[in-house]
C-alpha positions in Angstrom: 28.5 -12.2 -2.4 27.4 -9.9 -5.2 24.3 -8.6 -3.5 26.4 -7.4 -0.6 28.7 -5.6 -3.1 25.6 -3.8 -4.4 24.5 -2.9 -0.9 26.8 0.2 -0.8 28.5 -0.5 2.5 31.8 1.0 1.3 32.8 4.1 3.3 30.0 3.7 5.9 32.6 4.1 8.7 32.5 7.8 7.9 28.7 8.0 7.8 27.5 5.7 10.5 28.5 4.9 14.1 29.9 1.5 15.1 26.5 0.7 16.7 24.6 1.6 13.5 26.9 -0.5 11.4 26.4 -3.4 13.8 22.7 -2.9 13.7 22.8 -3.0 9.9 24.7 -6.2 9.8 22.5 -7.9 12.4 19.3 -7.0 10.7 20.6 -8.1 7.3 21.5 -11.4 8.9 18.0 -11.8 10.4 16.4 -10.9 7.1 18.7 -13.3 5.2 17.4 -16.2 7.3 13.9 -15.5 5.9 14.6 -14.1 2.4 12.5 -13.3 -0.6 11.2 -16.8 -0.9 9.6 -16.6 2.6 8.1 -13.3 1.8 6.6 -14.4 -1.5 5.3 -17.7 0.1 3.5 -15.7 2.8 2.1 -13.2 0.2 0.8 -15.8 -2.1 -0.9 -17.6 0.8 -2.6 -14.4 1.9 -0.9 -14.5 5.2 1.3 -12.1 7.2 5.0 -12.0 7.9 4.3 -12.8 11.6 7.3 -15.0 12.2 9.7 -12.3 11.0 7.8 -9.5 12.8 7.9 -11.4 16.1 11.6 -12.2 15.9 12.5 -8.7 14.9 10.5 -7.5 17.9 12.2 -10.0 20.3 15.6 -8.8 19.1 14.7 -5.2 19.7 14.7 -4.0 16.1 11.0 -2.9 15.9 11.4 -0.6 18.9 14.9 0.6 18.2 13.6 4.3 17.8 11.4 4.2 20.9 12.4 5.4 24.4 14.3 3.0 26.5 12.0 3.5 29.6 9.2 2.0 27.6 11.1 -1.0 26.2 12.6 0.6 23.2 16.2 1.0 22.0 16.5 4.7 22.7 17.7 5.4 19.1 16.0 7.4 16.4 14.5 7.3 13.0 18.1 6.9 11.7 18.3 3.5 13.3 14.7 2.5 12.4 15.3 3.4 8.7 18.4 1.1 8.8 16.2 -1.8 10.0 13.6 -1.3 7.2 16.2 -0.7 4.5 18.1 -3.9 5.4 15.0 -6.1 5.6 14.0 -4.7 2.2 17.4 -5.3 0.7 17.0 -9.1 1.3 13.5 -9.1 -0.1 11.5 -8.8 3.2 10.1 -5.2 3.4 7.8 -4.8 6.4 5.3 -2.0 5.6 4.0 -1.9 9.1 7.4 -0.7 10.3 6.5 2.6 8.7 3.1 2.7 10.2 3.5 1.4 13.7 6.8 2.4 15.3 7.7 5.2 12.8 4.4 7.1 12.7 2.2 6.1 15.6 5.1 5.2 18.0 6.8 8.5 17.3 3.7 10.6 17.8 2.8 8.8 21.1 6.4 9.0 22.4 6.6 12.7 21.6 3.1 13.9 22.5 1.3 11.2 24.3 0.3 11.3 28.0 2.2 9.1 30.5 -0.8 6.7 30.5 -0.8 6.5 26.7 2.9 5.8 26.6 2.7 3.1 29.2 -0.3 1.5 27.5 1.1 1.4 24.0 4.9 1.9 23.6 6.1 -1.4 25.2 3.8 -3.4 22.9 4.8 -1.4 19.9 8.4 -1.9 20.8 8.4 -5.7 21.2 6.0 -6.3 18.4 3.1 -7.6 20.5 0.9 -4.7 19.4 0.4 -2.8 16.2 -1.3 0.5 15.4 -2.5 1.7 12.0 -2.6 5.3 10.8 -5.5 6.9 9.0 -5.2 10.3 7.4 -6.1 10.0 3.6 -9.7 10.7 2.7 -11.6 10.1 -0.6 -12.1 13.8 -1.4 -9.0 15.3 0.2 -6.2 13.5 -1.6 -2.9 15.1 -0.7 -4.6 18.2 0.7 -4.6 17.6 4.5 -6.3 20.9 5.0 -9.5 19.4 3.4 -9.8 16.6 5.8 -13.5 16.3 6.8 -13.3 13.7 9.6 -14.5 15.7 12.5 -14.4 15.3 16.3 -16.8 17.1 18.6 -17.0 17.1 22.3 -20.0 15.5 24.0 -19.7 15.9 27.7 -16.5 14.2 28.7 -16.3 12.2 25.4 -15.3 12.8 21.8 -17.5 11.8 18.9 -15.9 11.2 15.6 -17.5 11.0 12.1 -15.9 10.6 8.7 -14.2 8.3 6.2 -10.6 7.3 5.5 -9.1 5.4 2.6 -5.9 3.5 1.9 -5.2 2.7 5.5 -2.7 -0.2 5.8 -3.0 -3.1 8.1 -6.2 -2.2 10.0 -7.2 -5.8 10.3 -3.9 -6.7 12.1 -3.7 -3.6 14.2 -5.1 -3.2 17.8 -6.1 0.4 17.1 -5.8 3.1 14.4 -4.4 6.6 15.0 -7.0 8.8 13.2 -6.4 12.3 12.0 -9.6 14.3 12.6 -10.4 17.9 13.0 -11.8 19.8 15.9 -13.4 23.2 15.9 -11.4 26.1 17.5 -13.8 27.7 19.9 -12.2 31.1 19.3 -12.1 31.2 15.5 -14.5 28.5 14.4 -11.8 27.1 12.2 -11.1 23.4 12.1 -7.7 22.2 13.3 -6.1 18.7 13.0 -6.1 16.5 16.0 -5.1 12.8 16.6 -7.2 10.1 18.2 -6.5 6.5 19.1 -9.5 4.5 17.9 -9.6 0.8 19.1 -10.3 -1.8 16.4 -13.6 -2.9 18.0 -15.0 0.6 18.8 -18.7 0.8 18.1 -19.4 2.7 14.8 -15.8 2.0 13.5 -16.1 -0.2 10.4 -13.7 -1.3 7.7 -13.8 -2.7 4.2 -11.0 -4.1 2.0 -9.9 -2.0 -1.0 -9.1 -4.5 -3.8 -5.6 -3.6 -5.0 -3.5 -4.8 -8.0 -0.6 -4.3 -5.6 0.3 -7.7 -4.1 1.5 -7.4 -0.5 0.8 -9.1 2.8 -0.7 -5.9 4.2 -4.2 -5.1 3.0 -5.6 -1.6 2.3 -8.8 -0.5 3.9 -11.5 2.1 3.7 -12.7 3.1 7.1 -16.1 4.6 8.2 -16.5 6.4 11.5 -20.1 6.7 12.4 -20.6 8.5 15.7 -17.6 6.7 17.2 -17.6 7.7 20.8 -14.2 7.9 22.5 -13.1 8.8 26.1 -11.3 12.1 26.6 -8.0 10.3 26.9 -8.2 9.0 23.3 -6.9 12.4 22.2 -3.1 12.3 21.7 -1.3 15.4 22.6 -2.5 19.0 22.8 -5.8 19.8 21.2 -4.2 23.2 20.1 -0.9 21.8 18.7 -2.4 21.3 15.3 0.0 20.6 12.5 3.1 20.4 14.8 1.9 17.0 16.1 0.7 15.8 12.7 4.0 16.5 11.0 5.9 14.8 13.8 4.5 11.6 12.3 4.5 12.6 8.7 8.2 13.4 8.5 9.3 10.0 9.8 6.7 8.5 7.4 8.5 10.1 4.4 12.0 9.0 5.7 10.8 5.5 6.2 9.2 5.4 2.8 12.5 6.3 1.4 14.2 3.5 3.3 11.5 1.1 2.1 12.2 2.1 -1.5 16.0 1.9 -1.0 15.8 -1.6 0.3 13.6 -2.6 -2.7 15.9 -1.0 -5.1 19.0 -2.6 -3.6 17.3 -6.0 -3.7 16.4 -5.6 -7.4 19.9 -4.5 -8.4 21.5 -7.3 -6.4 19.4 -9.9 -8.1 20.1 -8.4 -11.5 23.9 -8.2 -10.9 24.0 -11.9 -9.7 22.1 -12.9 -12.9 24.3 -10.7 -15.2 27.5 -12.2 -13.8 26.4 -15.7 -14.5 24.0 -15.6 -17.4 26.0 -16.5 -20.6 24.5 -16.3 -24.1 27.6 -15.6 -26.1 31.3 -15.9 -25.1 31.1 -13.7 -22.0 28.5 -13.3 -19.3 25.9 -10.7 -20.3 27.2 -8.4 -17.5 30.3 -7.8 -19.6 28.3 -5.9 -22.2 27.9 -2.2 -21.5 24.2 -2.3 -22.6 23.6 -4.4 -19.4 26.4 -3.1 -17.1 25.8 0.7 -17.5 22.1 0.7 -16.7 22.8 -1.3 -13.5 25.7 0.9 -12.6 23.5 4.0 -13.0 20.8 2.5 -10.9 23.3 1.7 -8.2 24.7 5.3 -8.3 21.2 6.8 -7.9 20.4 4.5 -5.0 23.5 5.6 -3.2 22.7 9.3 -3.8 19.2 8.7 -2.4 20.7 6.9 0.6 22.7 10.0 1.5 19.7 12.2 1.4 17.7 9.8 3.5 20.4 9.7 6.1 20.5 13.5 6.1 16.8 13.7 6.7 16.9 11.1 9.5 19.7 12.9 11.2 17.9 16.2 11.0 14.8 14.7 12.4 16.6 13.0 15.3 18.4 16.2 16.1 15.0 17.9 16.6 15.1 20.1 13.5 11.6 19.5 12.3 11.7 22.3 9.6 15.0 21.1 8.1 13.8 17.5 8.4 10.6 18.3 6.5 12.5 19.6 3.5 15.1 16.8 3.5 12.4 14.1 4.1 10.5 15.2 1.1 13.6 15.2 -1.0 14.7 11.8 0.3 11.4 10.3 -0.4 11.4 11.7 -3.9 14.9 10.6 -4.7 14.5 7.1 -3.3 11.2 6.5 -5.1 12.7 7.5 -8.4 15.8 5.5 -7.9 13.8 2.4 -6.8 11.5 2.6 -9.8 14.4 2.8 -12.2 16.3 0.0 -10.4 13.4 -2.4 -10.6 12.8 -1.6 -14.3 16.5 -2.1 -15.1 16.6 -5.3 -13.1 13.6 -6.8 -14.8 15.0 -5.8 -18.2 18.3 -7.4 -17.4 16.6 -10.8 -16.7 14.3 -10.5 -19.7 11.5 -13.0 -19.5 13.0 -14.4 -16.2 12.5 -11.0 -14.6 8.7 -11.7 -14.6 8.9 -15.2 -13.3 8.1 -16.2 -9.7 11.5 -17.8 -9.3 13.4 -14.5 -9.3 11.0 -12.5 -7.2 11.2 -9.3 -9.3 7.9 -9.3 -11.1 5.8 -8.3 -8.1 8.2 -5.3 -7.6 7.1 -3.7 -10.8 3.8 -2.6 -9.2 5.3 -2.2 -5.7 8.1 0.1 -6.9 5.5 2.6 -7.9 4.0 2.9 -4.5 6.7 5.3 -3.1 6.2 7.6 -6.1 2.5 7.9 -5.1 2.4 7.5 -1.3 2.4 8.9 1.3 2.6 12.0 -0.9 2.9 12.1 -4.7 6.1 13.1 -6.4 4.3 16.1 -7.9 3.4 17.3 -4.4 7.0 16.9 -3.3 8.1 19.0 -6.3 5.4 21.6 -5.3 6.9 21.6 -1.7 10.4 22.2 -3.0 9.4 24.8 -5.5 7.4 26.8 -3.0 9.3 26.2 0.3 12.9 25.8 -0.9 13.0 27.9 -4.1 10.4 30.5 -3.0 8.4 30.3 -6.2 4.7 31.4 -6.2 2.0 28.9 -5.5 -0.7 27.9 -8.0 -3.1 26.7 -5.4 
């Protein structure tokens, strides 16, 4: 099948273990039973991809990166990124895979108490529970140091106040992992901390942000108005600060790259299938270099981004947080750029058909830009590389 040829599986024996290749094939088969038509049908109806999510959880794919003792697969972000990429490559990207197991599941597995792990990880692994993640604020943008959501102690409790925006899937999540800031008693400075806020906590309200982006998962603005939480709502060490935060943000970048790669592969696959069969003159349009070369270029750039994504995942799974941070930013940048180009080339290959519902590419025009903007903009990634990797001076 042409879309499989575009998937870039050649040579993976040198890059992936037998178990990882088997996982890739199994997830592709699962996603193929649903396909883009299923995804689009759910999206247009305003529903959720619950059937696919439940089956993926039952088969162990959602929890593949979580510890075995809590019902997970004992793998890492490498395996979880394979799951997301393969589902995306058949037109069924699951955004909550980034949010629930990759961010919140990873943070709880690495830093949560024994009680928090027992309460959350089994459900996150089998798909019966979801958790959202709230970090972005209206006035902070990409500057996490300007987060104003604060947490103060009140007896044995914590009290949270603040606002969050662009929080995915709050309505379908049992709780949201909120990034707040507590005051350091010694210095008076605010430091980031993570709190599990139940969906029905008093003072915790949400409102939908109307988006041009059409996806099953909705985006929300959250308001925390004197949200009172017990002491055990704090995840990890109050003094760990950025270490715990980036334990979740690096997987987020890697998984966003996988999300973009799957989308790009799907787009190129659809375009190649069309170009091989669409005939206007004597030969199919794919025989013409004006069609063939842009698709070949898109495929090359997707493959290059896949290599960087794998590097980032391997570094993270090996415990090299610093190395993973650099590679994860580069992978997210490369995959986002490759995806946007792939979708553009695919739509152009199909012409007017590229914007019809039948081929499922039109909705990707907007979706393909998401990875260039979130969870961190391409410009902030370039700032990171110029400052941290190249050692150039900062402008801010």
